[in-house]
N, CA, C and O atoms as a Tripos MOL2 file, in Angstrom:
@<TRIPOS>MOLECULE
protein
  268   267    67     0     0
PROTEIN
NO_CHARGES

@<TRIPOS>ATOM
      1 N        -100.3780  -39.9770  -33.3170 N.3       1 MET1
      2 CA       -101.2100  -40.4390  -32.2350 C.3       1 MET1
      3 C        -102.5170  -40.9510  -32.8340 C.2       1 MET1
      4 O        -103.1080  -40.3090  -33.7030 O.2       1 MET1
      5 N        -102.9520  -42.0930  -32.3700 N.am      2 ALA2
      6 CA       -104.2180  -42.6500  -32.8100 C.3       2 ALA2
      7 C        -105.3500  -41.8400  -32.1880 C.2       2 ALA2
      8 O        -105.3820  -41.6180  -30.9780 O.2       2 ALA2
      9 N        -106.2640  -41.4080  -33.0260 N.am      3 LYS3
     10 CA       -107.3840  -40.6170  -32.5400 C.3       3 LYS3
     11 C        -108.4120  -41.5500  -31.9060 C.2       3 LYS3
     12 O        -108.7530  -42.5880  -32.4740 O.2       3 LYS3
     13 N        -108.8970  -41.1780  -30.7420 N.am      4 LEU4
     14 CA       -109.8760  -41.9980  -30.0460 C.3       4 LEU4
     15 C        -111.2820  -41.5480  -30.3970 C.2       4 LEU4
     16 O        -111.6050  -40.3620  -30.3270 O.2       4 LEU4
     17 N        -112.1160  -42.5100  -30.7770 N.am      5 ASN5
     18 CA       -113.5300  -42.1760  -30.9440 C.3       5 ASN5
     19 C        -114.2370  -42.5350  -29.6390 C.2       5 ASN5
     20 O        -113.6250  -43.1120  -28.7400 O.2       5 ASN5
     21 N        -115.4960  -42.2050  -29.5330 N.am      6 ALA6
     22 CA       -116.2240  -42.4080  -28.2850 C.3       6 ALA6
     23 C        -116.2600  -43.8770  -27.8710 C.2       6 ALA6
     24 O        -116.1000  -44.1930  -26.6920 O.2       6 ALA6
     25 N        -116.4650  -44.7650  -28.8220 N.am      7 ALA7
     26 CA       -116.5360  -46.1950  -28.4970 C.3       7 ALA7
     27 C        -115.2000  -46.7140  -27.9750 C.2       7 ALA7
     28 O        -115.1630  -47.4590  -26.9950 O.2       7 ALA7
     29 N        -114.1100  -46.3270  -28.6200 N.am      8 ALA8
     30 CA       -112.7870  -46.7780  -28.1820 C.3       8 ALA8
     31 C        -112.4440  -46.2060  -26.8110 C.2       8 ALA8
     32 O        -111.8350  -46.8880  -25.9870 O.2       8 ALA8
     33 N        -112.8310  -44.9610  -26.5670 N.am      9 ARG9
     34 CA       -112.5470  -44.3190  -25.2800 C.3       9 ARG9
     35 C        -113.2870  -45.0220  -24.1470 C.2       9 ARG9
     36 O        -112.7500  -45.1580  -23.0480 O.2       9 ARG9
     37 N        -114.5190  -45.4690  -24.4060 N.am     10 LYS10
     38 CA       -115.3010  -46.1650  -23.3860 C.3      10 LYS10
     39 C        -114.6890  -47.5150  -23.0290 C.2      10 LYS10
     40 O        -114.8760  -48.0110  -21.9180 O.2      10 LYS10
     41 N        -113.9620  -48.1050  -23.9660 N.am     11 GLU11
     42 CA       -113.3360  -49.4090  -23.7440 C.3      11 GLU11
     43 C        -112.1010  -49.3250  -22.8400 C.2      11 GLU11
     44 O        -111.6830  -50.3320  -22.2690 O.2      11 GLU11
     45 N        -111.5250  -48.1430  -22.7110 N.am     12 ILE12
     46 CA       -110.3190  -47.9670  -21.8950 C.3      12 ILE12
     47 C        -110.7290  -47.9760  -20.4230 C.2      12 ILE12
     48 O        -111.6350  -47.2400  -20.0340 O.2      12 ILE12
     49 N        -110.0740  -48.7990  -19.6000 N.am     13 PRO13
     50 CA       -110.4070  -48.7990  -18.1640 C.3      13 PRO13
     51 C        -110.0120  -47.4710  -17.5210 C.2      13 PRO13
     52 O        -109.0620  -46.8200  -17.9560 O.2      13 PRO13
     53 N        -110.7350  -47.0810  -16.4990 N.am     14 SER14
     54 CA       -110.4700  -45.8090  -15.8050 C.3      14 SER14
     55 C        -109.0430  -45.7170  -15.3070 C.2      14 SER14
     56 O        -108.4850  -44.6230  -15.2260 O.2      14 SER14
     57 N        -108.4460  -46.8460  -14.9720 N.am     15 SER15
     58 CA       -107.0800  -46.8430  -14.4550 C.3      15 SER15
     59 C        -106.0620  -46.3880  -15.4980 C.2      15 SER15
     60 O        -104.9230  -46.0840  -15.1430 O.2      15 SER15
     61 N        -106.4400  -46.3330  -16.7690 N.am     16 LYS16
     62 CA       -105.5330  -45.9160  -17.8440 C.3      16 LYS16
     63 C        -105.6900  -44.4340  -18.1830 C.2      16 LYS16
     64 O        -105.2850  -44.0020  -19.2630 O.2      16 LYS16
     65 N        -106.2700  -43.6580  -17.2800 N.am     17 PHE17
     66 CA       -106.4230  -42.2160  -17.4660 C.3      17 PHE17
     67 C        -105.5800  -41.4910  -16.4370 C.2      17 PHE17
     68 O        -105.3890  -41.9790  -15.3230 O.2      17 PHE17
     69 N        -105.0780  -40.3240  -16.8090 N.am     18 GLY18
     70 CA       -104.3050  -39.5040  -15.8860 C.3      18 GLY18
     71 C        -105.1470  -39.0240  -14.7220 C.2      18 GLY18
     72 O        -104.6630  -38.9330  -13.5940 O.2      18 GLY18
     73 N        -106.3980  -38.7190  -14.9900 N.am     19 LEU19
     74 CA       -107.3690  -38.3580  -13.9530 C.3      19 LEU19
     75 C        -108.5090  -39.3810  -14.0410 C.2      19 LEU19
     76 O        -109.5090  -39.1350  -14.7160 O.2      19 LEU19
     77 N        -108.3640  -40.5270  -13.3610 N.am     20 PRO20
     78 CA       -109.2970  -41.6340  -13.5460 C.3      20 PRO20
     79 C        -110.7470  -41.3340  -13.1590 C.2      20 PRO20
     80 O        -111.6640  -41.8220  -13.8200 O.2      20 PRO20
     81 N        -110.9750  -40.5540  -12.1190 N.am     21 LYS21
     82 CA       -112.3550  -40.2700  -11.7020 C.3      21 LYS21
     83 C        -113.0950  -39.4590  -12.7530 C.2      21 LYS21
     84 O        -114.3030  -39.6190  -12.9280 O.2      21 LYS21
     85 N        -112.3790  -38.5930  -13.4480 N.am     22 GLN22
     86 CA       -112.9730  -37.7550  -14.4890 C.3      22 GLN22
     87 C        -112.8340  -38.3740  -15.8770 C.2      22 GLN22
     88 O        -113.4340  -37.8970  -16.8410 O.2      22 GLN22
     89 N        -112.0280  -39.4510  -15.9720 N.am     23 ARG23
     90 CA       -111.7340  -40.1320  -17.2370 C.3      23 ARG23
     91 C        -111.1580  -39.1460  -18.2600 C.2      23 ARG23
     92 O        -111.5710  -39.1070  -19.4190 O.2      23 ARG23
     93 N        -110.1850  -38.3490  -17.7870 N.am     24 LYS24
     94 CA       -109.5050  -37.3780  -18.6460 C.3      24 LYS24
     95 C        -108.0410  -37.7520  -18.7780 C.2      24 LYS24
     96 O        -107.4840  -38.4070  -17.8970 O.2      24 LYS24
     97 N        -107.4250  -37.3490  -19.8540 N.am     25 TYR25
     98 CA       -106.0170  -37.5830  -20.1530 C.3      25 TYR25
     99 C        -105.7140  -39.0850  -20.2950 C.2      25 TYR25
    100 O        -105.0530  -39.6720  -19.4380 O.2      25 TYR25
    101 N        -106.2020  -39.6990  -21.3840 N.am     26 PRO26
    102 CA       -105.9380  -41.1290  -21.5990 C.3      26 PRO26
    103 C        -104.4490  -41.4140  -21.7470 C.2      26 PRO26
    104 O        -103.7130  -40.6390  -22.3570 O.2      26 PRO26
    105 N        -104.0180  -42.5380  -21.1800 N.am     27 LEU27
    106 CA       -102.6050  -42.9040  -21.1700 C.3      27 LEU27
    107 C        -102.4010  -44.3130  -21.7200 C.2      27 LEU27
    108 O        -101.5270  -45.0370  -21.2430 O.2      27 LEU27
    109 N        -103.1870  -44.7120  -22.7100 N.am     28 GLU28
    110 CA       -103.1310  -46.1030  -23.1530 C.3      28 GLU28
    111 C        -101.9330  -46.4590  -24.0120 C.2      28 GLU28
    112 O        -101.6210  -47.6410  -24.1490 O.2      28 GLU28
    113 N        -101.2470  -45.4820  -24.5990 N.am     29 ASP29
    114 CA       -100.0350  -45.7890  -25.3640 C.3      29 ASP29
    115 C         -99.0110  -44.6660  -25.1720 C.2      29 ASP29
    116 O         -99.3200  -43.6210  -24.6010 O.2      29 ASP29
    117 N         -97.7980  -44.8980  -25.6540 N.am     30 ARG30
    118 CA        -96.6910  -43.9580  -25.4570 C.3      30 ARG30
    119 C         -97.0220  -42.5500  -25.9640 C.2      30 ARG30
    120 O         -96.7210  -41.5570  -25.3010 O.2      30 ARG30
    121 N         -97.6310  -42.4750  -27.1200 N.am     31 THR31
    122 CA        -97.9620  -41.1720  -27.7070 C.3      31 THR31
    123 C         -98.9340  -40.4000  -26.8240 C.2      31 THR31
    124 O         -98.7690  -39.1990  -26.6140 O.2      31 THR31
    125 N         -99.9420  -41.0870  -26.3100 N.am     32 HIS32
    126 CA       -100.9140  -40.4250  -25.4410 C.3      32 HIS32
    127 C        -100.2840  -40.0400  -24.1000 C.2      32 HIS32
    128 O        -100.6550  -39.0260  -23.5090 O.2      32 HIS32
    129 N         -99.3440  -40.8360  -23.6260 N.am     33 GLN33
    130 CA        -98.6760  -40.5270  -22.3610 C.3      33 GLN33
    131 C         -97.8650  -39.2430  -22.4800 C.2      33 GLN33
    132 O         -97.9000  -38.3980  -21.5850 O.2      33 GLN33
    133 N         -97.1440  -39.0970  -23.5680 N.am     34 ILE34
    134 CA        -96.3530  -37.8790  -23.7980 C.3      34 ILE34
    135 C         -97.2680  -36.6770  -23.9820 C.2      34 ILE34
    136 O         -97.0140  -35.6050  -23.4310 O.2      34 ILE34
    137 N         -98.3320  -36.8570  -24.7560 N.am     35 ALA35
    138 CA        -99.2780  -35.7650  -25.0080 C.3      35 ALA35
    139 C         -99.9760  -35.3330  -23.7230 C.2      35 ALA35
    140 O        -100.2010  -34.1410  -23.5140 O.2      35 ALA35
    141 N        -100.3190  -36.2820  -22.8660 N.am     36 ALA36
    142 CA       -100.9980  -35.9460  -21.6080 C.3      36 ALA36
    143 C        -100.1230  -35.0490  -20.7420 C.2      36 ALA36
    144 O        -100.6140  -34.1010  -20.1290 O.2      36 ALA36
    145 N         -98.8310  -35.3480  -20.6930 N.am     37 LYS37
    146 CA        -97.9110  -34.5050  -19.9210 C.3      37 LYS37
    147 C         -97.8820  -33.0860  -20.4880 C.2      37 LYS37
    148 O         -97.9110  -32.1120  -19.7360 O.2      37 LYS37
    149 N         -97.8260  -32.9750  -21.8000 N.am     38 GLN38
    150 CA        -97.7780  -31.6560  -22.4370 C.3      38 GLN38
    151 C         -99.0750  -30.8870  -22.2210 C.2      38 GLN38
    152 O         -99.0470  -29.6960  -21.9120 O.2      38 GLN38
    153 N        -100.2050  -31.5580  -22.3820 N.am     39 ARG39
    154 CA       -101.5010  -30.8930  -22.2130 C.3      39 ARG39
    155 C        -101.7170  -30.4740  -20.7670 C.2      39 ARG39
    156 O        -102.2960  -29.4180  -20.5090 O.2      39 ARG39
    157 N        -101.2630  -31.2810  -19.8310 N.am     40 ALA40
    158 CA       -101.4230  -30.9300  -18.4190 C.3      40 ALA40
    159 C        -100.7040  -29.6140  -18.1200 C.2      40 ALA40
    160 O        -101.2400  -28.7480  -17.4290 O.2      40 ALA40
    161 N         -99.4930  -29.4750  -18.6430 N.am     41 THR41
    162 CA        -98.7360  -28.2390  -18.4400 C.3      41 THR41
    163 C         -99.4730  -27.0550  -19.0580 C.2      41 THR41
    164 O         -99.5480  -25.9850  -18.4530 O.2      41 THR41
    165 N        -100.0170  -27.2410  -20.2570 N.am     42 GLN42
    166 CA       -100.7660  -26.1670  -20.9180 C.3      42 GLN42
    167 C        -101.9950  -25.7640  -20.1110 C.2      42 GLN42
    168 O        -102.2920  -24.5760  -19.9830 O.2      42 GLN42
    169 N        -102.7090  -26.7430  -19.5680 N.am     43 MET43
    170 CA       -103.9440  -26.4520  -18.8450 C.3      43 MET43
    171 C        -103.6690  -25.7670  -17.5070 C.2      43 MET43
    172 O        -104.4930  -24.9810  -17.0390 O.2      43 MET43
    173 N        -102.5360  -26.0520  -16.8910 N.am     44 VAL44
    174 CA       -102.1600  -25.3470  -15.6610 C.3      44 VAL44
    175 C        -101.9210  -23.8750  -15.9890 C.2      44 VAL44
    176 O        -102.3760  -22.9890  -15.2660 O.2      44 VAL44
    177 N        -101.2040  -23.6240  -17.0830 N.am     45 LYS45
    178 CA       -100.9230  -22.2380  -17.4790 C.3      45 LYS45
    179 C        -102.1970  -21.4760  -17.8060 C.2      45 LYS45
    180 O        -102.2690  -20.2670  -17.5840 O.2      45 LYS45
    181 N        -103.2120  -22.1740  -18.3340 N.am     46 LYS46
    182 CA       -104.4960  -21.5410  -18.6600 C.3      46 LYS46
    183 C        -105.4010  -21.4220  -17.4460 C.2      46 LYS46
    184 O        -106.4340  -20.7540  -17.5020 O.2      46 LYS46
    185 N        -105.0180  -22.0690  -16.3440 N.am     47 GLY47
    186 CA       -105.8330  -22.0180  -15.1400 C.3      47 GLY47
    187 C        -106.9820  -23.0180  -15.1330 C.2      47 GLY47
    188 O        -107.9070  -22.8730  -14.3350 O.2      47 GLY47
    189 N        -106.9500  -24.0180  -15.9920 N.am     48 LYS48
    190 CA       -108.0300  -24.9960  -16.0830 C.3      48 LYS48
    191 C        -107.7190  -26.2980  -15.3600 C.2      48 LYS48
    192 O        -108.5540  -27.2000  -15.3050 O.2      48 LYS48
    193 N        -106.5130  -26.3940  -14.8030 N.am     49 LEU49
    194 CA       -106.0720  -27.5980  -14.1180 C.3      49 LEU49
    195 C        -105.1700  -27.1640  -12.9710 C.2      49 LEU49
    196 O        -104.3450  -26.2650  -13.1310 O.2      49 LEU49
    197 N        -105.3250  -27.8000  -11.8240 N.am     50 SER50
    198 CA       -104.4770  -27.4290  -10.6880 C.3      50 SER50
    199 C        -103.0850  -28.0370  -10.8590 C.2      50 SER50
    200 O        -102.8980  -29.0010  -11.6010 O.2      50 SER50
    201 N        -102.1320  -27.4650  -10.1680 N.am     51 ALA51
    202 CA       -100.7650  -27.9750  -10.2180 C.3      51 ALA51
    203 C        -100.7090  -29.4000   -9.6700 C.2      51 ALA51
    204 O         -99.9250  -30.2160  -10.1560 O.2      51 ALA51
    205 N        -101.5230  -29.7050   -8.6730 N.am     52 GLY52
    206 CA       -101.5700  -31.0450   -8.1020 C.3      52 GLY52
    207 C        -102.0890  -32.0770   -9.0920 C.2      52 GLY52
    208 O        -101.5640  -33.1870   -9.1790 O.2      52 GLY52
    209 N        -103.1260  -31.7010   -9.8400 N.am     53 GLN53
    210 CA       -103.6560  -32.6140  -10.8520 C.3      53 GLN53
    211 C        -102.6250  -32.8540  -11.9490 C.2      53 GLN53
    212 O        -102.4520  -33.9810  -12.4120 O.2      53 GLN53
    213 N        -101.9470  -31.7940  -12.3580 N.am     54 ALA54
    214 CA       -100.9240  -31.9280  -13.3940 C.3      54 ALA54
    215 C         -99.7880  -32.8160  -12.9090 C.2      54 ALA54
    216 O         -99.2580  -33.6210  -13.6750 O.2      54 ALA54
    217 N         -99.4160  -32.6780  -11.6550 N.am     55 ALA55
    218 CA        -98.3600  -33.5180  -11.0990 C.3      55 ALA55
    219 C         -98.7880  -34.9830  -11.0900 C.2      55 ALA55
    220 O         -97.9850  -35.8730  -11.3690 O.2      55 ALA55
    221 N        -100.0570  -35.2260  -10.7690 N.am     56 GLN56
    222 CA       -100.5890  -36.5890  -10.7730 C.3      56 GLN56
    223 C        -100.5160  -37.1890  -12.1840 C.2      56 GLN56
    224 O        -100.1310  -38.3470  -12.3480 O.2      56 GLN56
    225 N        -100.8820  -36.4080  -13.1870 N.am     57 ILE57
    226 CA       -100.8400  -36.8690  -14.5740 C.3      57 ILE57
    227 C         -99.4060  -37.1590  -14.9960 C.2      57 ILE57
    228 O         -99.1240  -38.2040  -15.5810 O.2      57 ILE57
    229 N         -98.4990  -36.2290  -14.6980 N.am     58 ARG58
    230 CA        -97.0830  -36.4230  -15.0710 C.3      58 ARG58
    231 C         -96.4830  -37.6420  -14.3830 C.2      58 ARG58
    232 O         -95.7510  -38.4100  -15.0070 O.2      58 ARG58
    233 N         -96.7880  -37.8240  -13.1050 N.am     59 LYS59
    234 CA        -96.2540  -38.9620  -12.3540 C.3      59 LYS59
    235 C         -96.7290  -40.2800  -12.9540 C.2      59 LYS59
    236 O         -95.9360  -41.2050  -13.1310 O.2      59 LYS59
    237 N         -98.0030  -40.3670  -13.2640 N.am     60 LYS60
    238 CA        -98.5480  -41.5980  -13.8270 C.3      60 LYS60
    239 C         -97.9900  -41.8470  -15.2280 C.2      60 LYS60
    240 O         -97.6400  -42.9780  -15.5660 O.2      60 LYS60
    241 N         -97.9070  -40.8050  -16.0320 N.am     61 ALA61
    242 CA        -97.3640  -40.9450  -17.3920 C.3      61 ALA61
    243 C         -95.8930  -41.3550  -17.3320 C.2      61 ALA61
    244 O         -95.4660  -42.2180  -18.0990 O.2      61 ALA61
    245 N         -95.1180  -40.7540  -16.4400 N.am     62 ASP62
    246 CA        -93.6990  -41.1090  -16.3010 C.3      62 ASP62
    247 C         -93.5470  -42.5680  -15.8870 C.2      62 ASP62
    248 O         -92.6760  -43.2740  -16.3950 O.2      62 ASP62
    249 N         -94.3910  -43.0160  -14.9690 N.am     63 ARG63
    250 CA        -94.3260  -44.4110  -14.5310 C.3      63 ARG63
    251 C         -94.6000  -45.3560  -15.7150 C.2      63 ARG63
    252 O         -93.9110  -46.3630  -15.8800 O.2      63 ARG63
    253 N         -95.5960  -45.0280  -16.5260 N.am     64 LEU64
    254 CA        -95.9310  -45.8580  -17.6790 C.3      64 LEU64
    255 C         -94.8580  -45.7810  -18.7700 C.2      64 LEU64
    256 O         -94.6590  -46.7340  -19.5230 O.2      64 LEU64
    257 N         -94.1740  -44.6410  -18.8460 N.am     65 LEU65
    258 CA        -93.0970  -44.4780  -19.8190 C.3      65 LEU65
    259 C         -91.7830  -45.1150  -19.3440 C.2      65 LEU65
    260 O         -90.8160  -45.1980  -20.1020 O.2      65 LEU65
    261 N         -91.7620  -45.5550  -18.1060 N.am     66 GLY66
    262 CA        -90.5760  -46.1950  -17.5660 C.3      66 GLY66
    263 C         -89.5270  -45.2280  -17.0680 C.2      66 GLY66
    264 O         -88.3450  -45.5690  -17.0160 O.2      66 GLY66
    265 N         -89.9400  -44.0240  -16.7010 N.am     67 LYS67
    266 CA        -88.9890  -43.0110  -16.2020 C.3      67 LYS67
    267 C         -88.9610  -43.0090  -14.6990 C.2      67 LYS67
    268 O         -88.2240  -42.2280  -14.0970 O.2      67 LYS67
@<TRIPOS>BOND
     1     1     2 1
     2     2     3 1
     3     3     4 2
     4     3     5 am
     5     5     6 1
     6     6     7 1
     7     7     8 2
     8     7     9 am
     9     9    10 1
    10    10    11 1
    11    11    12 2
    12    11    13 am
    13    13    14 1
    14    14    15 1
    15    15    16 2
    16    15    17 am
    17    17    18 1
    18    18    19 1
    19    19    20 2
    20    19    21 am
    21    21    22 1
    22    22    23 1
    23    23    24 2
    24    23    25 am
    25    25    26 1
    26    26    27 1
    27    27    28 2
    28    27    29 am
    29    29    30 1
    30    30    31 1
    31    31    32 2
    32    31    33 am
    33    33    34 1
    34    34    35 1
    35    35    36 2
    36    35    37 am
    37    37    38 1
    38    38    39 1
    39    39    40 2
    40    39    41 am
    41    41    42 1
    42    42    43 1
    43    43    44 2
    44    43    45 am
    45    45    46 1
    46    46    47 1
    47    47    48 2
    48    47    49 am
    49    49    50 1
    50    50    51 1
    51    51    52 2
    52    51    53 am
    53    53    54 1
    54    54    55 1
    55    55    56 2
    56    55    57 am
    57    57    58 1
    58    58    59 1
    59    59    60 2
    60    59    61 am
    61    61    62 1
    62    62    63 1
    63    63    64 2
    64    63    65 am
    65    65    66 1
    66    66    67 1
    67    67    68 2
    68    67    69 am
    69    69    70 1
    70    70    71 1
    71    71    72 2
    72    71    73 am
    73    73    74 1
    74    74    75 1
    75    75    76 2
    76    75    77 am
    77    77    78 1
    78    78    79 1
    79    79    80 2
    80    79    81 am
    81    81    82 1
    82    82    83 1
    83    83    84 2
    84    83    85 am
    85    85    86 1
    86    86    87 1
    87    87    88 2
    88    87    89 am
    89    89    90 1
    90    90    91 1
    91    91    92 2
    92    91    93 am
    93    93    94 1
    94    94    95 1
    95    95    96 2
    96    95    97 am
    97    97    98 1
    98    98    99 1
    99    99   100 2
   100    99   101 am
   101   101   102 1
   102   102   103 1
   103   103   104 2
   104   103   105 am
   105   105   106 1
   106   106   107 1
   107   107   108 2
   108   107   109 am
   109   109   110 1
   110   110   111 1
   111   111   112 2
   112   111   113 am
   113   113   114 1
   114   114   115 1
   115   115   116 2
   116   115   117 am
   117   117   118 1
   118   118   119 1
   119   119   120 2
   120   119   121 am
   121   121   122 1
   122   122   123 1
   123   123   124 2
   124   123   125 am
   125   125   126 1
   126   126   127 1
   127   127   128 2
   128   127   129 am
   129   129   130 1
   130   130   131 1
   131   131   132 2
   132   131   133 am
   133   133   134 1
   134   134   135 1
   135   135   136 2
   136   135   137 am
   137   137   138 1
   138   138   139 1
   139   139   140 2
   140   139   141 am
   141   141   142 1
   142   142   143 1
   143   143   144 2
   144   143   145 am
   145   145   146 1
   146   146   147 1
   147   147   148 2
   148   147   149 am
   149   149   150 1
   150   150   151 1
   151   151   152 2
   152   151   153 am
   153   153   154 1
   154   154   155 1
   155   155   156 2
   156   155   157 am
   157   157   158 1
   158   158   159 1
   159   159   160 2
   160   159   161 am
   161   161   162 1
   162   162   163 1
   163   163   164 2
   164   163   165 am
   165   165   166 1
   166   166   167 1
   167   167   168 2
   168   167   169 am
   169   169   170 1
   170   170   171 1
   171   171   172 2
   172   171   173 am
   173   173   174 1
   174   174   175 1
   175   175   176 2
   176   175   177 am
   177   177   178 1
   178   178   179 1
   179   179   180 2
   180   179   181 am
   181   181   182 1
   182   182   183 1
   183   183   184 2
   184   183   185 am
   185   185   186 1
   186   186   187 1
   187   187   188 2
   188   187   189 am
   189   189   190 1
   190   190   191 1
   191   191   192 2
   192   191   193 am
   193   193   194 1
   194   194   195 1
   195   195   196 2
   196   195   197 am
   197   197   198 1
   198   198   199 1
   199   199   200 2
   200   199   201 am
   201   201   202 1
   202   202   203 1
   203   203   204 2
   204   203   205 am
   205   205   206 1
   206   206   207 1
   207   207   208 2
   208   207   209 am
   209   209   210 1
   210   210   211 1
   211   211   212 2
   212   211   213 am
   213   213   214 1
   214   214   215 1
   215   215   216 2
   216   215   217 am
   217   217   218 1
   218   218   219 1
   219   219   220 2
   220   219   221 am
   221   221   222 1
   222   222   223 1
   223   223   224 2
   224   223   225 am
   225   225   226 1
   226   226   227 1
   227   227   228 2
   228   227   229 am
   229   229   230 1
   230   230   231 1
   231   231   232 2
   232   231   233 am
   233   233   234 1
   234   234   235 1
   235   235   236 2
   236   235   237 am
   237   237   238 1
   238   238   239 1
   239   239   240 2
   240   239   241 am
   241   241   242 1
   242   242   243 1
   243   243   244 2
   244   243   245 am
   245   245   246 1
   246   246   247 1
   247   247   248 2
   248   247   249 am
   249   249   250 1
   250   250   251 1
   251   251   252 2
   252   251   253 am
   253   253   254 1
   254   254   255 1
   255   255   256 2
   256   255   257 am
   257   257   258 1
   258   258   259 1
   259   259   260 2
   260   259   261 am
   261   261   262 1
   262   262   263 1
   263   263   264 2
   264   263   265 am
   265   265   266 1
   266   266   267 1
   267   267   268 2
@<TRIPOS>SUBSTRUCTURE
     1 MET1         2 RESIDUE 1 A MET
     2 ALA2         6 RESIDUE 1 A ALA
     3 LYS3        10 RESIDUE 1 A LYS
     4 LEU4        14 RESIDUE 1 A LEU
     5 ASN5        18 RESIDUE 1 A ASN
     6 ALA6        22 RESIDUE 1 A ALA
     7 ALA7        26 RESIDUE 1 A ALA
     8 ALA8        30 RESIDUE 1 A ALA
     9 ARG9        34 RESIDUE 1 A ARG
    10 LYS10       38 RESIDUE 1 A LYS
    11 GLU11       42 RESIDUE 1 A GLU
    12 ILE12       46 RESIDUE 1 A ILE
    13 PRO13       50 RESIDUE 1 A PRO
    14 SER14       54 RESIDUE 1 A SER
    15 SER15       58 RESIDUE 1 A SER
    16 LYS16       62 RESIDUE 1 A LYS
    17 PHE17       66 RESIDUE 1 A PHE
    18 GLY18       70 RESIDUE 1 A GLY
    19 LEU19       74 RESIDUE 1 A LEU
    20 PRO20       78 RESIDUE 1 A PRO
    21 LYS21       82 RESIDUE 1 A LYS
    22 GLN22       86 RESIDUE 1 A GLN
    23 ARG23       90 RESIDUE 1 A ARG
    24 LYS24       94 RESIDUE 1 A LYS
    25 TYR25       98 RESIDUE 1 A TYR
    26 PRO26      102 RESIDUE 1 A PRO
    27 LEU27      106 RESIDUE 1 A LEU
    28 GLU28      110 RESIDUE 1 A GLU
    29 ASP29      114 RESIDUE 1 A ASP
    30 ARG30      118 RESIDUE 1 A ARG
    31 THR31      122 RESIDUE 1 A THR
    32 HIS32      126 RESIDUE 1 A HIS
    33 GLN33      130 RESIDUE 1 A GLN
    34 ILE34      134 RESIDUE 1 A ILE
    35 ALA35      138 RESIDUE 1 A ALA
    36 ALA36      142 RESIDUE 1 A ALA
    37 LYS37      146 RESIDUE 1 A LYS
    38 GLN38      150 RESIDUE 1 A GLN
    39 ARG39      154 RESIDUE 1 A ARG
    40 ALA40      158 RESIDUE 1 A ALA
    41 THR41      162 RESIDUE 1 A THR
    42 GLN42      166 RESIDUE 1 A GLN
    43 MET43      170 RESIDUE 1 A MET
    44 VAL44      174 RESIDUE 1 A VAL
    45 LYS45      178 RESIDUE 1 A LYS
    46 LYS46      182 RESIDUE 1 A LYS
    47 GLY47      186 RESIDUE 1 A GLY
    48 LYS48      190 RESIDUE 1 A LYS
    49 LEU49      194 RESIDUE 1 A LEU
    50 SER50      198 RESIDUE 1 A SER
    51 ALA51      202 RESIDUE 1 A ALA
    52 GLY52      206 RESIDUE 1 A GLY
    53 GLN53      210 RESIDUE 1 A GLN
    54 ALA54      214 RESIDUE 1 A ALA
    55 ALA55      218 RESIDUE 1 A ALA
    56 GLN56      222 RESIDUE 1 A GLN
    57 ILE57      226 RESIDUE 1 A ILE
    58 ARG58      230 RESIDUE 1 A ARG
    59 LYS59      234 RESIDUE 1 A LYS
    60 LYS60      238 RESIDUE 1 A LYS
    61 ALA61      242 RESIDUE 1 A ALA
    62 ASP62      246 RESIDUE 1 A ASP
    63 ARG63      250 RESIDUE 1 A ARG
    64 LEU64      254 RESIDUE 1 A LEU
    65 LEU65      258 RESIDUE 1 A LEU
    66 GLY66      262 RESIDUE 1 A GLY
    67 LYS67      266 RESIDUE 1 A LYS
């Protein structure tokens, strides 16, 4: 996965994030889309993300992955 620095992250439009209002879980390439799904599941288990937010991230990532 390509590591994002602050400048590159700012260049990504909000629509390319799993949670666009918060600009969290970038989904700009296949690797980030898969990772976002995995991290969302982890954060739900830790109690840092709601199940609804995780579902939103998974749905958007799946759509971008062509599933």
